[in-house]
C-alpha positions as CSV (number, residue, x, y, z in Angstrom):
1,M,93.9,113.8,92.0
2,K,90.6,112.2,93.1
3,K,91.2,109.3,90.6
4,L,94.6,108.6,92.0
5,I,93.3,108.5,95.6
6,A,90.5,106.1,94.4
7,L,93.0,103.9,92.7
8,L,95.3,103.8,95.7
9,S,92.4,103.0,98.0
10,A,91.2,100.2,95.7
11,L,94.8,98.7,95.6
12,A,95.0,99.0,99.4
13,L,91.6,97.2,99.8
14,L,92.7,94.5,97.4
15,C,96.0,93.8,99.4
16,I,94.0,93.6,102.6
17,L,91.5,91.2,101.2
18,C,94.2,89.0,99.6
19,S,96.0,88.7,103.0
20,C,93.0,87.6,105.0
21,G,93.3,83.9,103.9
22,E,96.9,83.3,104.9
23,K,97.6,79.8,106.0
24,K,100.5,77.8,107.4
25,V,101.2,74.2,106.8
26,L,101.6,71.6,109.6
27,H,101.9,67.8,109.1
28,C,99.7,65.0,110.5
29,D,101.6,63.0,113.1
30,N,100.1,59.7,111.8
31,C,100.3,59.9,108.0
32,N,102.5,63.0,107.4
33,T,99.7,64.7,105.3
34,E,99.8,68.4,105.1
35,V,97.3,70.2,107.3
36,E,96.5,73.8,106.7
37,V,95.6,76.1,109.6
38,D,95.2,79.9,109.8
39,A,98.4,81.8,110.0
40,S,97.1,83.5,113.1
41,S,96.7,80.1,114.9
42,N,99.3,79.4,117.7
43,M,99.4,75.7,116.6
44,E,103.0,74.5,116.0
45,E,104.5,71.2,114.7
46,E,105.3,70.2,118.3
47,W,101.6,69.7,118.9
48,S,99.8,66.4,118.3
49,I,98.1,67.2,115.0
50,Y,95.9,64.8,112.9
51,C,94.3,65.2,109.6
52,G,90.5,64.6,109.3
53,D,90.9,61.0,107.9
54,C,93.3,60.0,110.7
55,E,91.0,61.5,113.4
56,K,88.2,59.3,112.2
57,K,90.5,56.2,111.9
58,L,91.7,56.7,115.4
59,G,88.4,57.6,116.9
60,L,89.4,61.2,117.8
61,D,86.8,63.0,115.8
62,T,84.4,64.8,118.1
63,V,81.7,65.9,115.6
64,V,78.2,65.3,117.1
65,E,75.4,64.9,114.6
């Protein structure tokens, strides 16, 4: 009985860990490249979305070094 409970617990933990990295795919408005964001993000296709390369080309990147 203890082995069964341990096995079920391990399977449940594995399922939880596998679902943590869920992503949804959006598209860059400039080049139509796929951009992955967390599934929990409220970003939608209606937003202005740019991939990293297009952000740099358009001067929209805000990374301060």
